[in-house]
C-alpha positions in Angstrom: 19.6 -17.1 1.1 19.1 -13.4 1.4 19.7 -11.9 4.9 17.1 -9.4 5.9 17.2 -6.6 8.4 14.2 -4.6 9.6 14.4 -0.9 10.7 11.5 -0.3 13.0 9.8 -2.9 15.2 6.4 -1.5 15.8 3.1 -3.0 14.6 4.1 -3.0 10.9 7.6 -4.3 11.4 6.9 -7.0 14.1 3.4 -8.2 13.0 3.5 -7.9 9.2 7.0 -7.8 7.9 8.6 -10.2 10.3 5.9 -12.8 9.6 5.8 -12.4 5.9 9.6 -12.5 5.5 9.6 -15.7 7.5 7.2 -17.3 5.0 9.2 -16.4 1.9 11.6 -19.1 0.7 15.1 -17.6 0.2 14.7 -14.9 2.8 15.9 -15.0 6.4 15.4 -12.3 9.0 18.8 -11.7 10.7 18.7 -8.2 12.3 16.5 -5.5 13.7 17.2 -1.8 14.3 14.9 -0.2 16.9 15.1 3.0 19.0 12.7 1.8 21.7 14.4 -0.5 24.3 11.1 -2.4 24.8 10.9 -3.1 21.1 14.5 -4.2 21.0 13.8 -6.6 23.9 10.8 -7.9 21.9 13.0 -8.5 18.9 15.6 -10.4 20.8 12.9 -12.5 22.5 11.0 -13.2 19.2 13.9 -15.0 17.5 17.7 -15.3 17.5 18.7 -12.3 15.6 21.1 -9.4 15.9 19.5 -6.3 17.6 21.1 -3.0 16.7 20.8 0.4 18.4 22.5 2.5 15.8 22.0 2.8 12.0 25.8 2.7 11.4 26.2 -0.8 13.0 23.0 -2.0 11.4 24.1 -1.0 7.8 27.6 -2.4 8.5 26.1 -5.9 9.4 27.5 -8.3 6.7 24.5 -10.6 7.3 22.0 -8.0 6.0 21.6 -7.7 2.2 18.0 -6.5 2.2 16.8 -3.7 4.4 13.1 -3.3 5.2 12.1 0.1 6.4 9.0 0.1 8.7 9.2 3.5 10.3 7.1 6.8 10.1 6.7 8.2 6.6 9.0 11.2 7.1 12.0 8.9 7.7 11.6 6.7 4.6 13.7 8.8 2.2 16.8 9.3 4.3 16.9 5.8 5.7 16.4 4.3 2.2 19.1 6.5 0.6 21.5 5.5 3.4 20.8 1.8 3.0 21.2 2.0 -0.8 24.5 3.9 -0.4 25.7 1.0 1.9 25.0 -1.4 -0.9 21.8 -2.9 0.5 18.6 -3.7 -1.4 15.6 -1.9 0.1 11.9 -2.4 0.7 10.0 0.6 2.1 6.7 0.2 3.8 4.2 2.2 1.8 4.2 5.0 0.9 7.6 5.1 -0.7 8.0 8.7 0.5 5.9 11.8 1.4 6.9 14.1 -1.5 7.8 13.6 -5.1 11.2 15.2 -4.6 12.0 12.6 -1.9 10.8 9.8 -4.2 13.0 11.0 -7.0 16.1 11.1 -4.8 15.4 7.5 -3.7 14.9 6.2 -7.2 18.1 8.0 -8.3 20.0 6.5 -5.3 18.8 3.0 -6.3 20.0 3.4 -9.9 23.3 4.8 -8.7 23.9 1.9 -6.3 22.6 -0.8 -8.7 20.3 -2.1 -6.0 16.6 -3.0 -5.8 14.1 -0.5 -4.4 10.5 -1.5 -3.8 7.5 -0.3 -1.8 5.4 -2.7 0.3 2.2 -2.5 -1.8 1.0 -5.8 -0.4 -2.6 -5.0 -1.1 -2.1 -6.0 -4.7 -2.6 -9.4 -3.2 -5.9 -8.4 -1.6 -8.8 -10.7 -2.4 -11.1 -7.8 -3.5 -8.5 -6.2 -5.8 -7.7 -9.6 -7.5 -11.4 -10.2 -8.0 -11.9 -6.8 -9.6 -9.0 -7.6 -12.0 -10.6 -10.9 -12.9 -14.0 -9.3 -13.6 -12.5 -6.6 -15.7 -10.3 -9.0 -17.7 -13.3 -11.2 -18.4 -15.1 -8.2 -19.9 -18.3 -8.9 -17.9 -19.1 -5.3 -17.4 -17.6 -4.0 -20.6 -15.4 -1.0 -20.5 -15.3 0.6 -17.0 -15.7 4.3 -17.1 -16.3 5.0 -13.3 -14.5 3.6 -10.3 -15.5 4.5 -6.7 -13.4 2.9 -4.0 -13.7 3.7 -0.3 -12.1 2.7 3.1 -14.2 4.6 5.7 -14.1 3.6 9.4 -14.6 5.2 12.8 -11.9 5.3 15.5 -11.3 7.6 18.4 -8.4 10.0 17.6 -5.0 9.2 18.9 -2.0 11.5 19.1 0.4 9.3 17.2 2.8 10.1 14.4 0.0 9.2 11.9 -1.9 12.2 13.2 0.7 14.8 12.2 1.2 16.3 8.8 5.0 16.5 9.2 5.3 12.8 10.0 2.4 11.3 8.1 2.2 13.6 5.0 -1.5 13.7 4.6 -4.6 11.6 5.2 -4.2 10.0 1.8 -0.7 8.9 2.5 -1.9 5.8 4.4 -4.8 3.8 2.8 -4.8 6.3 0.0 -1.3 5.1 -1.2 -2.7 1.5 -1.6 -5.9 2.8 -3.4 -3.9 5.0 -5.8 -1.6 2.0 -6.5 -4.7 0.0 -7.4 -6.0 2.7 -9.7 -2.7 2.9 -11.6 -2.8 -0.9 -12.0 -6.4 -1.1 -13.1 -6.4 1.8 -15.7 -3.9 1.6 -18.5 -4.0 5.3 -19.3 -2.0 7.9 -17.4 -3.6 10.3 -14.8 -4.3 13.6 -16.4 -5.9 15.6 -13.5 -6.1 15.3 -9.7 -8.5 17.0 -7.4 -8.4 16.4 -3.6 -10.6 17.7 -0.8 -9.9 17.1 2.9 -12.4 17.7 5.7 -11.2 18.5 9.3 -14.3 18.7 11.5 -12.1 17.8 14.5 -8.7 19.3 15.5 -7.2 15.8 16.0 -5.9 14.2 13.9 -4.1 17.1 12.2 -4.2 15.3 8.9 -8.0 15.4 8.8 -10.9 13.1 9.1 -12.1 12.6 5.6 -10.5 12.9 2.1 -11.8 12.5 -1.4 -9.4 12.1 -4.2 -10.8 12.4 -7.7 -8.5 11.2 -10.6 -9.3 11.8 -14.2 -7.4 9.6 -16.6 -6.3 10.6 -20.1 -8.8 8.2 -21.6 -11.7 9.8 -19.7 -12.0 7.2 -17.0 -13.2 8.7 -13.7 -11.8 7.3 -10.4 -12.8 8.4 -7.0 -11.0 7.4 -3.8 -12.4 8.1 -0.3 -10.7 7.5 3.0 -11.9 8.6 6.5 -11.7 7.9 10.2 -14.9 9.5 11.3 -17.5 7.5 9.4 -20.0 5.5 11.5 -21.4 3.9 8.3 -19.1 2.5 5.7 -19.6 2.7 1.9 -19.1 -0.2 -0.6 -15.4 -1.1 -0.9 -15.9 -0.9 -4.7 -18.5 0.5 -7.0 -17.7 0.2 -10.7 -19.7 1.2 -13.7 -19.0 -0.2 -17.1 -20.7 0.4 -20.4 -22.2 -3.2 -20.2 -22.7 -3.7 -16.5 -21.8 -2.7 -12.9 -20.0 -4.2 -9.9 -20.5 -3.6 -6.2 -18.2 -5.2 -3.6 -18.5 -4.8 0.2 -16.0 -5.3 2.9 -12.2 -5.1 3.4 -9.8 -7.9 2.4 -10.1 -10.5 5.2 -6.4 -11.2 5.6 -5.7 -8.6 8.3 -8.8 -9.8 10.2 -7.3 -13.3 10.2 -3.8 -11.9 11.2 -5.3 -10.3 14.3 -7.4 -13.3 15.2 -5.0 -16.2 14.6 -1.7 -14.7 13.5 -2.0 -16.4 10.1 -3.5 -14.6 7.1 -4.1 -17.9 5.4 -6.9 -18.5 7.9 -8.8 -15.7 6.2 -12.4 -16.4 5.2 -14.8 -14.3 3.1 -18.2 -13.3 4.6 -21.0 -14.3 2.2 -22.5 -10.8 2.1 -19.2 -9.3 1.1 -19.0 -11.1 -2.2 -18.9 -9.1 -5.4 -22.2 -8.6 -7.1 -22.2 -8.0 -10.9 -25.2 -6.7 -12.7 -25.2 -7.1 -16.5 -27.5 -8.2 -19.3 -28.4 -11.8 -20.1 -30.8 -12.4 -23.1 -31.5 -8.7 -23.0 -32.6 -8.7 -19.3 -30.7 -7.5 -16.2 -29.0 -10.4 -14.4 -27.1 -10.5 -11.1 -24.1 -12.6 -10.7 -22.5 -13.2 -7.3 -18.8 -13.8 -7.5 -16.7 -15.4 -4.8 -13.5 -13.6 -4.3 -10.2 -14.7 -5.7 -7.9 -15.8 -2.8 -4.8 -13.8 -2.6 -2.0 -14.0 -0.1 0.2 -11.2 1.2 3.0 -13.8 1.3 3.2 -13.2 -2.5 4.9 -9.8 -2.0 8.1 -11.2 -0.3 8.0 -14.4 -2.4 8.4 -12.1 -5.4 11.1 -10.1 -3.8 13.0 -13.3 -3.1 12.5 -14.6 -6.6 13.7 -11.3 -8.0 16.9 -11.2 -5.9 17.7 -14.9 -6.0 16.5 -15.9 -9.5 16.3 -12.7 -11.5 12.5 -12.8 -11.7 10.7 -9.6 -12.7 10.0 -7.4 -9.7 6.2 -7.0 -9.1 6.4 -3.6 -7.4 9.1 -1.5 -8.9 10.6 1.7 -7.6 9.2 3.5 -10.7 5.6 2.3 -9.9 6.0 3.3 -6.3 7.3 6.7 -7.4 4.2 7.2 -9.6 2.0 6.7 -6.6 3.9 9.5 -4.8 3.5 11.7 -7.9 -0.3 11.4 -7.6 -0.2 11.9 -3.8 2.0 14.9 -4.1 -0.5 16.5 -6.6 -3.3 15.6 -4.2 -1.7 17.5 -1.3 -1.2 20.6 -3.6 -4.8 20.3 -4.8 -6.1 20.1 -1.2 -4.1 23.2 -0.2 -5.2 25.3 -3.2 -8.7 23.9 -3.8 -7.9 23.6 -7.5 -7.6 20.8 -9.9 -3.9 19.9 -10.6 -3.1 19.0 -14.2 -0.3 16.4 -14.7 2.0 16.0 -17.6 0.8 13.0 -19.5 
């Protein structure tokens, strides 16, 4: 049994990580570190665990072998490096870090300590992403040459840490981190060029209201990522063109919706009009195929972490993979600042 401690007990720590850790055989939540007295009180009330007020006592807790960092982005690197130096395994809520320099320091610290470092890319277990993987693997649309993926919503601006560049990194460091991770998993070739544009029609949030990130892979595949918080009308979650067909998928993964409604992501259900629609040729004529989504479960992330630490199973989300996401985001920030396309070493 691997003892787990969570740093940060806000929405991510309390709602997502606490629940998913509790569902993973071989993991047991034993401690929480939180600055806010109200959140420490919540942690003590939620279950019988140690509640710490200082990083030193938390890292010295012998019951904690795995540290989960669920804090603002700008704190990820220093907290992870401290935990690794204390001999702990580490999971960092995405993104792994803000800058590539931070990510490199974290990966080096993990290697030096001989400990696991992973990022919480739970959306590899999203229904839509798993469905895309199945369609591509089946070759139904042939070789994909264009991906467009979007998460656009509308919400009134709030002056939280996610609004600030210093604490958030950029608009693409939230949902964008997941979408870049998807891109790197779906296209085998390395990214050759990155171009990012960020629109700021309002002063708040500081990070901006809309971002478009265009990736060009070394094999010529084009991949566009759009994220925004000022869109009254959404776009398809996925739009993919292949040389033998196309795919359109509406709607976000339903697990978070179920989380908020019932507290259990396994209660998720797909809306019929959000199913993937594939258009291809049958007997020389265009044919439409509606595909029910593959059911994934975010519990798979921590189940894999447990299997890796307890049984030596391969780690699904490695430190090197998480670092590659940050390499792309780092280039995106530079591109948005300069207005130029950033070429990457392939």
